[in-house]
C-alpha positions in Angstrom: 28.6 -114.4 11.6 32.4 -114.8 10.1 30.9 -115.7 6.6 28.7 -113.0 6.6 31.2 -110.8 7.2 33.7 -112.5 4.6 30.6 -112.3 2.0 30.2 -108.6 2.8 34.0 -108.0 2.0 33.9 -109.7 -0.9 31.1 -107.9 -2.2 32.3 -104.7 -1.5 35.4 -105.6 -2.5 33.9 -105.4 -6.2 33.1 -101.9 -6.3 34.5 -99.0 -7.2 36.5 -96.7 -4.5 33.6 -94.2 -4.1 30.8 -96.8 -3.5 33.4 -98.7 -0.9 33.3 -95.0 0.5 29.8 -95.0 1.1 29.5 -98.9 2.3 30.3 -97.5 5.5 26.6 -95.7 5.7 23.4 -97.0 4.5 24.6 -98.6 1.8 26.6 -101.2 4.5 23.1 -101.4 6.5 21.0 -102.9 3.4 23.9 -104.9 2.3 24.5 -106.5 5.6 20.8 -107.3 5.8 20.4 -108.9 2.8 23.2 -111.2 3.1 21.7 -112.0 6.3 18.6 -112.9 4.6 20.3 -115.2 2.0 22.3 -116.8 5.1 18.5 -117.4 6.5 17.0 -119.1 3.7 19.7 -121.5 2.9 19.9 -122.6 6.5 16.0 -123.0 6.5 16.2 -124.9 2.5 19.0 -127.1 4.0 18.2 -130.3 5.2 19.0 -130.6 9.0 21.0 -133.4 10.6 17.8 -135.1 12.0 15.8 -135.0 8.5 19.3 -136.5 7.2 19.2 -139.4 9.7 15.6 -139.9 9.1 17.0 -140.2 4.8 19.7 -142.6 5.6 17.1 -144.9 8.0 14.8 -145.1 4.9 17.6 -145.9 2.8 18.8 -148.7 5.1 15.0 -150.0 4.7 15.0 -150.0 0.9 18.1 -151.8 1.1 16.1 -154.3 3.1 13.7 -155.0 0.7 15.8 -155.3 -1.9 18.1 -157.8 -0.6 15.1 -159.4 0.2 13.9 -159.4 -3.5 14.8 -162.4 -6.0 15.0 -159.9 -8.6 16.8 -156.3 -9.6 15.3 -153.4 -8.1 16.0 -149.4 -9.1 14.2 -146.4 -7.5 14.3 -142.8 -7.6 12.6 -140.8 -4.8 12.7 -136.9 -4.9 11.8 -134.4 -2.3 9.9 -132.1 -4.8 10.3 -129.4 -1.7 13.9 -129.4 -0.8 15.0 -131.4 -3.9 16.7 -134.0 -1.7 17.0 -137.5 -2.9 17.2 -141.1 -2.3 18.3 -143.7 -5.1 19.5 -147.3 -5.7 20.5 -148.6 -9.2 19.0 -144.7 -10.9 20.5 -145.1 -13.7 19.8 -148.8 -14.9 17.2 -148.8 -17.7 14.1 -151.2 -17.5 11.3 -152.0 -19.4 8.6 -149.7 -18.7 5.5 -151.8 -19.4 2.5 -149.6 -19.0 4.4 -146.8 -16.9 5.7 -145.4 -20.7 1.9 -143.9 -21.0 3.1 -141.3 -18.4 5.0 -140.0 -21.2 2.1 -140.2 -23.8 -0.2 -138.6 -21.5 2.2 -135.7 -21.1 3.1 -135.1 -25.0 -1.1 -135.6 -25.7 -1.3 -132.3 -22.8 1.7 -130.4 -24.8 0.2 -130.6 -27.6 -3.0 -129.6 -26.5 -1.6 -127.0 -24.9 0.7 -125.9 -28.2 -2.8 -126.2 -30.1 -1.8 -128.9 -32.1 -4.9 -131.2 -31.0 -7.8 -130.7 -28.8 -8.9 -133.0 -25.9 -12.3 -132.8 -27.0 -11.2 -134.1 -30.8 -13.6 -137.2 -31.2 -12.8 -140.5 -32.6 -14.6 -143.1 -34.3 -13.9 -146.8 -32.7 -12.1 -149.1 -35.1 -12.1 -153.0 -34.9 -8.5 -152.9 -36.1 -7.5 -150.7 -32.7 -8.5 -153.9 -30.9 -5.8 -155.6 -29.1 -5.9 -157.9 -25.8 -6.0 -155.9 -22.4 -8.4 -153.5 -23.6 -11.4 -153.7 -21.4 -13.1 -150.6 -22.3 -12.8 -150.3 -26.1 -13.4 -154.2 -26.6 -16.9 -153.4 -25.3 -17.4 -150.4 -27.7 -19.2 -150.3 -30.9 -16.6 -150.2 -33.9 -17.8 -148.2 -36.5 -20.3 -146.4 -34.5 -19.0 -145.4 -30.9 -17.3 -142.1 -30.9 -14.8 -140.9 -27.9 -13.0 -137.8 -27.3 -8.9 -138.2 -26.6 -9.8 -137.1 -23.3 -11.7 -140.4 -22.9 -9.3 -142.3 -24.2 -6.8 -140.9 -21.8 -9.0 -141.6 -19.4 -9.2 -145.5 -20.4 -5.4 -145.4 -20.7 -4.7 -144.5 -17.1 -7.6 -146.1 -14.9 -7.6 -149.1 -16.4 -4.9 -149.6 -18.7 -6.3 -149.8 -22.0 -4.2 -150.5 -24.6 -6.1 -149.9 -27.3 -7.0 -146.4 -26.0 -3.5 -146.0 -25.7 -2.5 -147.4 -28.9 -5.1 -145.1 -30.7 -3.3 -141.8 -28.8 0.2 -142.9 -29.8 -1.1 -142.3 -33.6 -2.8 -139.4 -32.6 0.5 -137.7 -31.1 3.0 -139.6 -33.0 5.5 -141.8 -31.5 8.5 -139.4 -33.0 6.9 -136.4 -30.8 6.7 -138.0 -27.8 10.8 -139.2 -27.6 11.5 -135.3 -29.0 9.6 -134.3 -25.8 11.8 -135.9 -24.2 14.8 -135.3 -25.6 14.1 -131.6 -25.0 14.6 -132.4 -21.3 17.6 -134.7 -22.1 15.9 -138.1 -21.3 18.1 -140.1 -23.7 17.0 -143.7 -22.3 13.7 -143.1 -21.6 11.9 -144.2 -25.1 8.8 -145.0 -26.7 9.8 -147.9 -29.3 6.6 -150.1 -29.6 2.7 -150.0 -29.3 0.8 -151.7 -27.0 0.6 -155.8 -27.6 3.3 -155.2 -30.0 4.5 -158.7 -28.9 7.4 -158.9 -33.0 9.1 -155.5 -31.7 9.4 -157.1 -28.2 11.0 -160.0 -29.6 13.0 -157.5 -31.9 14.4 -155.7 -28.9 12.2 -152.6 -29.6 11.0 -152.2 -25.6 9.3 -149.1 -24.0 12.0 -148.5 -21.4 13.5 -145.6 -18.9 15.7 -145.4 -16.0 14.5 -144.4 -12.3 16.1 -141.4 -12.2 14.4 -140.3 -15.7 11.2 -141.3 -14.7 11.3 -139.2 -11.8 12.9 -136.1 -13.4 10.1 -136.4 -16.5 7.6 -136.2 -13.3 9.5 -133.6 -11.8 9.4 -131.2 -14.8 5.8 -131.6 -15.2 5.5 -130.9 -11.4 7.3 -127.6 -11.6 5.8 -126.7 -14.9 9.0 -126.8 -16.7 7.1 -129.0 -19.5 3.8 -128.0 -19.4 2.1 -124.6 -18.1 0.3 -124.1 -14.8 -3.3 -125.1 -16.2 -2.0 -128.1 -18.3 -0.1 -129.3 -15.5 -3.3 -129.1 -13.2 -5.1 -130.9 -15.6 -2.1 -133.8 -16.2 -2.3 -134.6 -12.9 -6.1 -134.9 -12.2 -5.9 -137.6 -15.0 -2.7 -139.1 -13.7 -4.5 -139.3 -10.5 -7.4 -141.0 -11.4 -8.6 -144.1 -9.4 -6.9 -147.6 -10.4 -5.3 -150.7 -9.0 -1.7 -150.3 -7.9 1.1 -150.6 -6.1 2.3 -147.4 -5.0 -1.0 -145.9 -3.1 -2.1 -149.8 -1.9 -1.2 -149.3 1.2 -1.2 -145.7 1.6 -4.3 -143.7 3.3 -7.2 -143.7 1.0 -7.9 -140.2 1.0 -4.3 -139.1 -0.1 -4.1 -138.0 -3.9 -1.6 -140.2 -5.8 -0.7 -139.5 -9.7 0.7 -142.6 -10.9 1.3 -144.9 -13.9 2.0 -148.7 -12.6 3.2 -151.5 -15.3 3.4 -154.9 -15.4 5.3 -157.4 -17.6 6.1 -161.3 -17.3 9.0 -160.5 -14.9 8.7 -157.2 -14.5 6.6 -154.7 -12.0 7.0 -151.2 -12.2 5.2 -148.0 -10.7 6.1 -144.3 -11.2 4.7 -140.7 -10.0 3.6 -138.1 -7.5 2.0 -138.2 -4.1 1.2 -135.4 -3.1 1.4 -135.2 1.1 0.3 -132.1 2.1 3.3 -129.3 2.0 5.7 -132.2 1.2 5.1 -133.8 -1.9 7.2 -135.9 -3.6 8.3 -138.5 -6.7 8.6 -142.0 -6.3 9.9 -144.4 -9.1 10.2 -148.1 -8.3 11.1 -150.6 -11.2 11.8 -154.1 -10.9 12.7 -157.0 -13.0 14.1 -160.5 -13.6 11.3 -161.5 -10.9 10.9 -164.8 -10.3 7.7 -164.1 -8.6 6.4 -160.9 -10.1 4.0 -160.4 -6.7 7.2 -160.2 -4.9 8.0 -157.0 -6.8 4.6 -156.1 -6.4 5.0 -156.4 -2.6 8.5 -154.6 -2.9 7.0 -151.7 -4.5 4.3 -151.5 -1.9 7.0 -151.6 1.0 9.3 -149.2 -0.8 6.3 -146.6 -1.0 4.4 -147.3 2.6 8.2 -146.4 4.5 9.0 -143.4 1.8 5.2 -142.2 2.5 6.0 -142.5 6.4 9.2 -140.8 6.1 7.4 -137.9 4.3 4.2 -137.3 6.3 6.2 -136.9 9.4 8.2 -134.3 7.7 5.3 -132.9 6.8 3.6 -132.4 10.4 6.7 -131.9 12.4 8.9 -128.9 13.9 12.2 -128.0 13.0 13.1 -129.9 16.1 11.0 -133.3 15.3 8.2 -132.6 17.2 4.8 -134.0 15.3 2.3 -131.6 16.4 -1.2 -133.1 14.6 -4.0 -134.5 16.2 -3.1 -137.9 14.6 0.3 -138.1 15.7 -0.2 -140.9 18.3 -1.6 -143.6 15.6 1.2 -143.1 13.1 
């Protein structure tokens, strides 16, 4: 209360003398109500001491996973409700593999929103498009089969089809993807080559990002800072297309997860948004220098599970830590 009255003295001290004389009446009551409301909102938005303990325990579990991994791991987690974070090597640059397709998808929806293209625009598959790891495109008939840009995006997300991705990169323009990233100050996130361009990879032109920057990109999309509301909804609907990946592997099957994993030799990544009811969050886990890629996959899955367990409890608990949902005894 002392801080509240101090704030009132600060505010009234800025008024001219006539207004200060009025502050003793209705103006003072109104001002007091406003300050109390602001103080209450700030108190509600700030994490409680008990919630901070949960974050600390989560970080300890992530550190344990990191210690047991024969490789290098970076993590960025953000509570999309409160803005709280948990980081581990968040500014280290990692090869993205197919996770960079999140940026390609975002730019596709941005250009559709800007009227530069339509998701229903048709494309005729060409034999020159076909590259390895293109499970759907390699089964289509070159020169005959026509697909929409939305179809290509579905292939890119659902089965990580590399030929479909390369067609989309040509359509949106690599420079436009990077310009979009620059617009939200993501200087370490870069699309620098097409999929399966091994010569570019040998020259060091790798597709890269950091845990913090990929988290920032997903945060910007979620909060409609990059796309409008309609495009944002369509983006996450597409990104949540069912796929084989590491973040949702041990999570409830009915939980919406919008993510894109990435795989290269000695590299495993996964970044996305987990839509826990009333407590959605971003999680980006990147690994490199892996002796065993399966260990990297397991590390991502473990970090994801521990993170979900915390957010699931937070979403169903009172401020006192009492979980009131019907399933609380089984989790």
